[in-house]
N, C-alpha and C positions, 0 to 999 in steps of 0.2 A: 472442427475441433469442438469437443464438448467441454463444459465447465468442470465436470467431474467424470470419472470413469462410470460406466453405466451399472457396474456391479461391484459390490464389496464383499469379499469372502467373510463368512461368519467367523468371529473370533480373531480376525486380523485387524490390527490397528490401521486406520487410514494413513496413507503415506503422503507427506507434504514435502516439497522441495524447499530448502532454505539456502539461498545464495548468500555467501558470507561477506560480500562487499569488499571495500577497500582493505587490503591486508594490513596496511600500516595504521588503520584506525581501530575503533572498538568493535567493528563488525564480527570478526572471528570470535572474540570473547563472548559477546552477548548472544551470538548464535549457539555456541556450545552450551552456555549456561541455561538458556531458555529451552533448548532441545532436551537437555538432561532433566530439567525441572518438570517438563510435560511429557516425559517419555512413556508414562503408563497409559496415556490416553491417545497419543498420536506418534506415529513413526516419522520423525523429522529426519530427512535425508539431506545432509549438508553437501553443498557443491563448492569445492575449493581444493586447495593444495592439501592432500591427505597427510603428508609428512609434517607440514607446518601445523595443521590442525591437531594432529596427534601430540605433537610437542606442546602446543598451547593447552590442550586438554589436560595433560599430565601436570603442567605447572599450575593450572586452576585447581585441580583436585585429582589425585591419582586414581580415585574410584571411577572417573569418567573414562570409559573404554571406547576406542574408535576403531572401526573396521573399514579398511579401504576397499573400494570397488573400482574397477576400471570402467570407463564409459563404454568401451568396446564390448566388455563382458556383459554389461547390462543390456546393450543393444542386441546381443546375440541370445542371451538367456533370460532376460527379464530381470526385474528387481527382486533380489532375495529379501525375505521378511524375517529379520532376526527378532529376538525378544527384546524387552526393554532394558536389558543389562548392558547394551552397547549402542553407540550412535554410528550409523552408516555414513560414509563419506564417498561420494563419487569424485574421483581424483581429477582435478583440473589443475595441472601443475603451473606454478608461477615461473617467471623467467628470470627473476632476480631475488637476491636475499632480502628479507624483510627487516627493516629497522623501524620499530614502533614509533609513530609520530612523524616519520620522514617519508614523503611521497617519492615514488620512483615510476617514471613513465614506462619503464620496461615491463611493468606488470599490468599496464592498462588493458592490453588485449586479452590477457588471461581473465581479468574481471569480466569483460564482455562475454567471454566463452562460457562462464558459469550461467549467464542469463540465457544464452542460446541452448545450453544443455537442459535448463529448466523448462524452456518452452518445448523442446523436443520431447522431454519426459512426459509432459501433460498430453501432448499429441499421441504419444505411444501408449498412454494409459498407465505409466508408472506412478504418476502423481495425481492427486485430486486438486491440488492448489499449489501456488508458489508464494513464498514469503521472502522478501528481499531485505538484507541488511544494507545500511547506507554505503554508498560508494562516492568517490570523488570525481566529479565531472571533469575537472581540469586535467587530471592524470590521463583520462581516456582521450581527451582532445590533444594533449601533448604527445600521446602515442600515435597521433595521425589519423584518428577516427573522429569524425564530427558527431558529437553526442550532446544532447540537451537535457537528458534525464531518463530515469526508468520509465516514466509514464509514456513519453513519446517513443521510446525504443520498443516497448512491448506493443504499442499500437502499430508501429511500422512492421515489425516482424510477424504480426498476426493479420496484416492487411485490414486493420480496423480503421475506417475513415475518421471516426471521432470517438474519443474517450473522455471521461470526466474524472477529475481528481476529487476525491472526497476524503476528509479526515473525520474520524469518529473516536469517541472515548467517553468513559463515565465521568459525569460532572462531579466537581469537588466543591466542598464548602469548608473553609478553615482547615484544609488539608485532609478532610475526611471524604472518602469516595462515596458518592451517592449512586443509586441504582439507575437513574435515568441516563440514557445515551444522548449525547449531543453529536449531531452529524452536520458537517458543513461541506457543501460541494462548491466547486468553482466554475464560473462561466468562462474565465480565462485563467491561464496558469502562469508560466514563466515569461512574462512580457514586461518591457519597460512601461512605466505608468502612462507615458504620453501616447502609447499605442493601444491602450485598453479600449477606449471609446470606439475606435474604428473596428476593433475586433469583435465587438458585441453587435450581432445582427439578428433580425427576427428568425431567419432560418437556423442560425447557430443555436439560439436560445431554445427554439422548438426541439431540435435534436437533443440538446442537453436535458431538457425536461423529460423527454421521452425515455432517455437512457436512465435517468435517476428513478423515474417511476417504475420502469421495467425491472431494474436490478433490486430495488427495495422490495418489490413484490416477489421476484423469483429467487433471489439469493439471500434475502433477509427474512422472508416469510411474513412481510407486512402486507396484508390483503388489500388495503386501500391507503396507500401512502399519502401523507399530507406534506406539501412542500411550500415553505414560505420564501418569497423572493425579495432580495434586497434591491433597492434602487442603486444607481451609480453615483449620483450627486448628493451633496449634503441636503438633508431634509427631503430626500427622494425628489429633488428638482424644484421643490416649492412651486408646484403648478406651472412650471416652465420658466420661472424667474431665475433659477439657478442651473439651468440646463434642460434640454428637451429630450434627452435619451429615454427618460421614463415614459414620456408621452408618445414619442415616435417609434420606439423599439421595444421597450420592456413590457409595457402594458398590453400592446397588441399581441406579443408572444404569449403572455399569460392567458389572455382571452382565448387565443387559438388552442392552447393546451386544455383549457377548461372545456372547450367544444369537443375535444377528443376524449373527454372523460377523465382527465387528470385533475386532481385536487391541488391546484397551484393558486397561490394568493399573493397579492402585493401590487406594485412594489412598495416596500416599507423602508423608512429611513434606517440605515444600518446602525446608527448610534443609539437607537431605542429598541430595536428588534430583539437584541440578545438579552432578554430578561424573562424570568419564569412565566409571567402571565401570557407571553406569546409562545415561548418554546414548549410549554406543556401541551400545546395544540399542534405541534409539528413533529414530523418524523425526520425532516431534513431542512436545512436552510441553504438556499442557493445564493452565494455571494458573487459579486460581479468580478472581483479581482483578488489576487493572492493575499495582499495585506489588508483587505477589508474584513475577511472572515477568519483567517487562520490565527492571528494574534489572540482573538477571543477564545477560539477553540483550544489553543495550546495553553493559555492561562487557565482555562476552566478544567482541563483534564490532567494537569500536573504531571506530565511525562508519561501518562498511560494512554496516550492517543495512538491511533492506528491510521496509516495512510492506505486508502483503498482505491484501486483503479476500476471505475465502473465502465461498462460498455464493451469490455474485452470478451472474447469467447473462452476465456479461462478466468480463474479466480486468482487475483494477485493482491496481496497486502504487504505493508511495510511498516517500519517504525516512523515516529513523528519527529525524528531528530537526525542530525548529520553524523559525520565520521568521528568527531571529537578527537582529533589528532593530539590535542594537548593532553587529554586524559590518557590516551594510549601511550604517550611518551613517558608518563609517570609510572607505567607498569600495570600489571593485572590487578584487578580488585577495585579499581576506581569507578568503573562504569556500572550503570544501573540497567539491568536487562528487562525491566518492567514493561517497556513499550514493545520489546520483541516478544515477550510472553503473550501480551495482549494481541499482537499481530498474528501469532500462531493460533490463538484461541478464536480470533475472528475468522481466519481462513477455514478452520475446522467447522465452525458454525455455518458458514456460508456453503461449504461443501455438503454438509448434512442437509441443508435446506434445498440445495440444487438436486441432490439425490432423491429427496422426498418428492420433488416435483416430477421426477421421471417415473415414479412408481404408478 
């Protein structure tokens, strides 16, 4: 599977799959709003229940037109390319009526089916990338399917042995967006804190640094990526007095990466690394666990962050927030689609870089 289709017809907007996520959350609304806002530059094809999305689109803005496509018709005839006056939806029907803000396990398998259709579409060349709206893990598990998250699911379905979660976004100062991108990748993802230390190994860190280096180069167009690596312990272990993971695991992995030609440096104390004098010399920060790096990223990017899965044989981005069931229960117009617009833009930029690398 390639990250993008090898050819793009002149004058045809690139096609990106957008899975609309948990139907009772804000995913359908922000997917429609963001796809409509960026319709002149990218053909966002939504994957979800076509009737439900058409009704939601009309309630948001009667100007938003939705055209339903059957998955079988696309399989047999390919993806039609409409103009920017409408949004295409590949129909993946729900199994139960949607009540905004109220989860229903009966719709769990339909949500997963949208992910499967998106992966199929990249393999078939319909799409150049996938953007995912937030889903509710508990609903899928309650439907009888073991599920730990988008990242792990995409890795399993594409037979990818290791992937890396990275969040990125424009840094902010006093509410004003700055031009510089802050990127934070994770050595471990959704683990209890007590399991993190054992999960950090020299081989695992080596693969993580290789993946970050390769994708920053190939999908982001950064010729010589610079990666700063956090320590695990306070003060990066204080020379072994506050833990030996930095000495025994993290430093050797960094040294080995440097020997392979990767510009990785550290380990640095996480409490002092996230400041301009260090970040201006970095293209990515590698944090050791979820809540070491992501609170800083999410604070700095003010809801304009993008979740990116590195290491996959396809491009996948997502929003930096959850399903916001409480907002969905209040009705349309409460949710901010900024992160979804950023996710679509990031997917498009990555697809363009990947296409350029093939020329």
